C-alpha positions as CSV (number, residue, x, y, z in Angstrom):
1,F,29.4,19.9,-0.3
2,V,26.3,18.2,-2.2
3,H,22.9,18.3,-0.6
4,A,20.8,15.8,-2.5
5,V,17.1,16.2,-2.1
6,T,15.0,13.3,-3.1
7,P,11.1,13.3,-2.9
8,R,9.4,11.2,-0.3
9,P,8.0,8.0,-1.4
10,E,4.5,7.7,-2.1
11,L,2.0,5.8,0.1
12,Y,-1.4,5.4,-1.6
13,V,-4.0,4.2,0.7
14,F,-7.3,3.3,-1.0
15,G,-10.6,3.3,1.1
16,A,-11.5,6.0,3.4
17,I,-12.2,4.1,6.5
18,D,-10.9,4.6,10.1
19,H,-7.8,2.3,9.5
20,A,-7.0,4.5,6.5
21,A,-6.7,7.6,8.9
22,A,-4.5,5.5,11.3
23,L,-2.3,4.5,8.3
24,A,-2.0,8.0,7.1
25,R,-0.5,9.0,10.5
26,V,1.9,6.0,10.4
27,G,2.9,6.7,6.8
28,R,3.7,10.3,7.7
29,L,5.9,9.1,10.6
30,L,7.7,6.6,8.2
31,G,8.5,9.6,5.8
32,Y,5.9,9.1,3.0
33,R,3.8,11.5,1.0
34,V,0.4,10.0,1.8
35,T,-2.6,10.2,-0.6
36,V,-5.9,8.9,0.4
37,C,-8.2,8.0,-2.4
38,D,-11.8,6.7,-2.4
39,A,-14.7,7.1,-4.8
40,R,-17.1,8.4,-2.1
41,A,-16.7,12.1,-1.7
42,A,-18.5,12.1,1.7
43,F,-15.7,9.9,3.2
44,V,-12.6,11.9,1.8
45,T,-12.5,15.1,3.8
46,R,-9.6,17.0,5.5
47,E,-11.3,16.7,8.7
48,R,-11.0,12.7,8.6
49,F,-7.6,12.7,7.2
50,P,-5.5,15.8,8.5
51,E,-2.2,13.7,8.0
52,A,-2.8,13.0,4.3
53,D,-0.9,15.0,1.9
54,E,-3.4,14.6,-0.9
55,L,-7.1,13.6,-1.0
56,V,-8.6,12.1,-4.2
57,V,-12.1,11.5,-4.9
58,E,-11.8,8.8,-7.7
59,W,-12.2,5.2,-8.4
60,P,-9.1,3.5,-7.0
61,D,-8.2,1.7,-10.4
62,A,-8.5,4.8,-12.6
63,F,-6.4,6.8,-10.1
64,I,-3.7,4.1,-9.9
65,R,-3.6,4.1,-13.9
66,S,-3.3,7.9,-14.0
67,R,-0.2,8.0,-11.6
68,Q,3.6,7.2,-12.2
69,I,3.9,4.7,-9.8
70,D,7.5,3.9,-8.9
71,P,9.5,1.1,-7.2
72,S,9.5,3.2,-4.0
73,S,5.8,3.4,-4.1
74,V,3.5,1.6,-1.7
75,I,-0.1,0.7,-2.4
76,C,-2.6,-0.2,0.5
77,V,-6.2,-1.3,-0.6
78,L,-8.4,-1.1,2.6
79,T,-11.7,-0.9,0.7
80,H,-13.5,-4.0,2.0
81,D,-15.5,-4.1,-1.3
82,E,-14.8,-6.3,-4.2
83,K,-16.1,-3.8,-6.6
84,F,-13.0,-1.5,-5.5
85,D,-10.7,-4.0,-4.3
86,V,-10.3,-6.4,-7.4
87,P,-10.0,-3.5,-10.0
88,A,-7.6,-1.6,-7.7
89,L,-5.4,-4.6,-7.3
90,L,-5.6,-5.5,-10.9
91,A,-4.3,-1.9,-11.5
92,A,-1.6,-2.2,-8.7
93,L,-0.4,-5.3,-10.1
94,E,0.5,-3.4,-13.3
95,T,2.9,-1.2,-11.4
96,P,6.4,-1.7,-10.0
97,A,5.3,-0.7,-6.6
98,V,7.5,-2.0,-3.9
99,Y,4.5,-3.1,-1.7
100,V,1.0,-3.8,-2.6
101,G,-1.2,-4.7,0.5
102,A,-4.9,-5.6,0.7
103,M,-7.2,-5.7,3.9
104,G,-9.4,-8.6,4.6
105,S,-9.9,-11.7,6.8
106,K,-8.3,-15.1,5.4
107,V,-11.8,-16.0,4.0
108,T,-12.1,-12.5,2.2
109,T,-8.5,-13.0,1.0
110,S,-9.2,-16.2,-0.4
111,D,-12.4,-15.1,-2.2
112,R,-10.6,-12.1,-3.5
113,E,-7.7,-14.4,-4.8
114,E,-10.4,-16.5,-6.6
115,R,-11.7,-13.4,-8.3
116,L,-8.3,-12.2,-9.2
117,R,-7.4,-15.7,-10.7
118,A,-10.5,-15.4,-12.7
119,E,-9.3,-12.0,-14.0
120,G,-6.0,-13.8,-15.1
121,V,-3.8,-13.2,-12.4
122,D,-1.3,-15.8,-11.8
123,D,0.7,-17.3,-8.6
124,A,3.5,-14.5,-9.2
125,G,1.0,-11.8,-9.2
126,L,-0.9,-13.0,-6.3
127,G,2.4,-13.5,-4.4
128,R,3.1,-9.7,-4.7
129,I,-0.1,-8.9,-2.7
130,H,0.4,-8.9,1.2
131,A,-2.9,-10.0,2.4
132,P,-4.2,-10.0,4.8
133,I,-2.5,-6.7,5.1
134,G,0.0,-6.0,7.9
135,L,2.2,-8.3,10.1
136,A,0.3,-10.7,12.4
137,I,0.8,-9.1,15.6
138,G,-2.6,-9.5,17.0
139,A,-3.7,-6.0,16.2
140,R,-7.3,-5.0,16.7
141,S,-7.6,-1.3,16.8
142,P,-7.3,0.8,13.6
143,E,-4.0,2.3,15.1
144,E,-2.6,-1.2,15.9
145,V,-3.5,-2.4,12.5
146,A,-1.7,0.6,11.0
147,V,1.4,-0.2,13.0
148,A,1.3,-3.6,11.7
149,I,1.0,-2.5,8.2
150,G,3.7,0.1,8.8
151,A,6.1,-2.6,9.9
152,E,5.1,-5.0,7.0
153,I,5.9,-2.1,4.6
154,V,9.4,-1.3,6.4
155,E,10.2,-5.1,6.1
156,A,9.0,-5.2,2.4
157,T,11.1,-2.2,1.4
158,A,14.3,-3.4,3.4
159,L,14.1,-6.6,1.7
160,A,13.8,-5.0,-1.9
161,R,16.9,-2.8,-0.9
162,R,18.8,-6.1,0.0
163,R,17.8,-7.6,-3.3
164,A,18.8,-4.8,-5.2
165,A,22.0,-4.5,-3.6
166,A,22.7,-8.2,-4.3
167,D,21.9,-7.8,-7.9
168,T,24.4,-5.1,-8.1
169,G,27.1,-6.7,-6.2
170,A,26.9,-3.7,-3.7
171,V,28.2,-4.0,-0.2
172,S,26.0,-3.0,2.7
173,L,27.3,-1.9,6.0
174,L,23.9,-2.1,7.5
175,S,22.7,-5.7,8.4
176,A,19.0,-6.7,7.6
């Protein structure tokens, strides 16, 4: 009998906002080890994020570059501020993370894409960013948005598993 224990995949949430607290809860439900990171210490508290496994006060891009992010990792940028968003996304695109998502309206997303292009990000890099973040299910509240993000993460990781199986010629007994 072999009992294999693998570490939980990592969910990195950047931006200590109400949506991040809801996403931390959804991330835990989905089996992730959840880290919430924000450069503003006043917002990164255990009271606001009881579901998080780790709370970090650091600039998001510096944090991303300091971690060993692997292909099972998920990065969600919820900061709503270009001084955090663009550097964090540039750092995230340097990683093999299975999912990189960024919060914002379609207008914000378009503006952010222009700034990322100006930093040298090509179409392939922009194509890795799920933005606006989450499946388009009409979510409004932080909890609904977190469910939409969680669903998109499940979809992206399932697609990555199917691609990996196809690349190795493996046969899956599970559909989709």
